[in-house]
C-alpha positions as CSV (number, residue, x, y, z in Angstrom):
1,M,-10.8,8.8,4.7
2,S,-11.3,11.4,2.0
3,A,-13.6,10.9,-0.8
4,T,-10.9,12.3,-3.2
5,T,-8.7,9.6,-5.0
6,Y,-5.7,11.2,-5.6
7,T,-3.7,10.8,-9.0
8,A,0.0,11.7,-10.1
9,S,-1.7,14.8,-11.8
10,S,-3.7,15.8,-8.8
11,P,-3.0,19.4,-7.5
12,A,-2.1,18.2,-4.0
13,V,0.3,15.6,-5.4
14,Q,1.8,18.2,-7.7
15,A,2.4,20.7,-4.9
16,F,4.1,17.9,-2.8
17,M,6.5,17.1,-5.8
18,T,7.2,20.7,-6.3
19,A,8.0,21.3,-2.7
20,V,10.2,18.2,-2.5
21,Q,12.0,18.9,-5.7
22,D,12.8,22.6,-4.6
23,N,14.0,21.4,-1.2
24,R,16.5,18.7,-2.8
25,N,17.7,21.1,-5.3
26,L,19.0,23.4,-2.5
27,A,20.7,20.5,-0.7
28,V,22.5,19.1,-3.8
29,G,24.7,22.0,-4.2
30,R,25.2,25.0,-6.4
31,D,28.4,23.5,-8.4
32,W,26.3,20.6,-9.4
33,R,23.4,22.9,-10.6
34,A,26.0,25.3,-12.3
35,N,26.9,22.3,-14.4
36,G,23.6,21.6,-16.0
37,W,22.4,19.2,-13.5
38,E,19.2,19.4,-11.2
39,V,17.1,16.9,-9.2
40,R,13.7,16.2,-10.5
41,I,10.7,14.7,-8.8
42,I,8.5,12.6,-10.8
43,A,5.3,10.7,-10.0
44,E,3.8,7.6,-11.4
45,D,0.2,6.1,-10.7
46,R,0.2,2.5,-9.4
47,R,-2.8,0.6,-8.5
48,K,-3.0,1.4,-4.9
49,Y,-0.3,4.1,-4.4
50,I,1.5,6.9,-6.4
51,A,5.2,6.4,-6.8
52,V,7.0,9.5,-6.1
53,D,10.7,9.0,-7.3
54,E,13.7,11.2,-7.7
55,T,15.7,11.3,-10.9
56,D,18.3,13.8,-12.4
57,A,18.0,16.1,-15.2
58,Y,20.8,17.4,-17.4
59,Q,20.4,20.5,-19.1
60,G,16.6,20.0,-18.8
61,E,16.5,16.4,-20.1
62,L,15.3,13.7,-17.6
63,M,17.6,10.9,-16.9
64,A,15.0,8.5,-15.6
65,D,16.0,5.7,-17.6
66,V,19.8,6.0,-16.2
67,H,18.9,6.8,-12.5
68,R,15.6,6.8,-10.6
69,S,15.5,6.3,-7.0
70,G,12.0,5.8,-5.0
71,R,11.5,8.3,-2.4
72,F,7.8,8.1,-1.3
73,L,4.7,6.1,-1.7
74,V,1.2,8.0,-1.6
75,E,-1.7,6.1,-0.7
76,R,-4.4,7.0,-3.5
77,V,-7.4,6.9,-1.5
78,T,-6.3,8.6,1.7
79,G,-3.3,10.7,0.6
80,V,-1.0,9.1,3.4
81,V,2.7,9.3,2.5
82,Y,5.3,6.4,3.3
83,T,8.9,5.8,2.8
84,I,10.0,3.4,0.6
85,E,11.5,0.2,2.3
86,G,12.9,-1.2,-0.8
87,Y,12.0,-2.1,-4.4
88,G,8.7,-0.2,-4.2
89,R,7.6,-1.8,-0.9
90,K,5.8,0.7,1.7
91,G,8.0,1.6,4.7
92,H,7.2,3.9,7.5
93,R,4.3,6.3,7.5
94,V,5.6,9.9,7.4
95,G,2.7,12.0,7.4
96,T,0.0,13.5,4.8
97,L,0.4,15.1,1.6
98,E,-0.7,18.4,2.8
99,G,1.4,18.2,6.0
100,L,4.5,17.2,4.4
101,T,4.1,19.8,1.6
102,A,4.2,22.4,4.4
103,Q,7.0,21.0,6.2
104,F,9.2,21.1,2.8
105,I,8.1,24.5,2.0
106,A,9.1,25.6,5.5
107,A,12.6,23.8,5.3
108,T,13.4,25.1,2.1
109,A,12.5,28.7,3.1
110,T,14.8,28.5,6.2
111,Y,17.5,26.6,4.5
112,N,21.0,27.5,5.6
113,P,23.8,26.0,3.8
114,E,26.2,27.2,6.5
115,A,24.2,25.4,9.2
116,W,26.3,22.1,8.7
117,S,29.4,21.0,6.9
118,H,29.1,17.6,5.1
119,T,32.9,17.2,5.7
120,E,32.8,17.7,9.4
121,T,29.8,15.4,9.6
122,S,31.8,12.6,7.8
123,K,34.9,13.1,9.8
124,S,33.0,13.0,13.1
125,R,31.2,9.8,11.9
126,M,34.6,8.3,11.0
127,A,36.2,9.1,14.2
128,S,33.2,7.4,16.2
129,W,33.6,4.4,13.9
130,Q,37.4,3.8,14.4
131,G,37.5,2.8,18.0
132,R,34.8,0.2,17.3
133,K,35.9,-3.4,16.7
């Protein structure tokens, strides 16, 4: 357990948010961004956790009142990161702030949009479901 208590404005939390946001904006596609949209990652201090949520921004204006999806919960005392099971409930432990920040930065640096096609994935999934009764 570290002596640091993290907040939404802590440098480690801000670095994590930036790494996730950069990665998500690569994944949403150029067309979406060319039309003025982008993904924004925001954080909110809570009693035991920091809620890290994803929202949209249109031409720089946050749309958090329209769309806000929970992505992670960060334990304020330890910096351990969890997924969100639903409605702000803690899910599975996925790592620490520092470790996940490094993973998101590495994933963004090595991103290859040609590595997979969403359409191909969807078709292969549809084909595998068609035979099920």
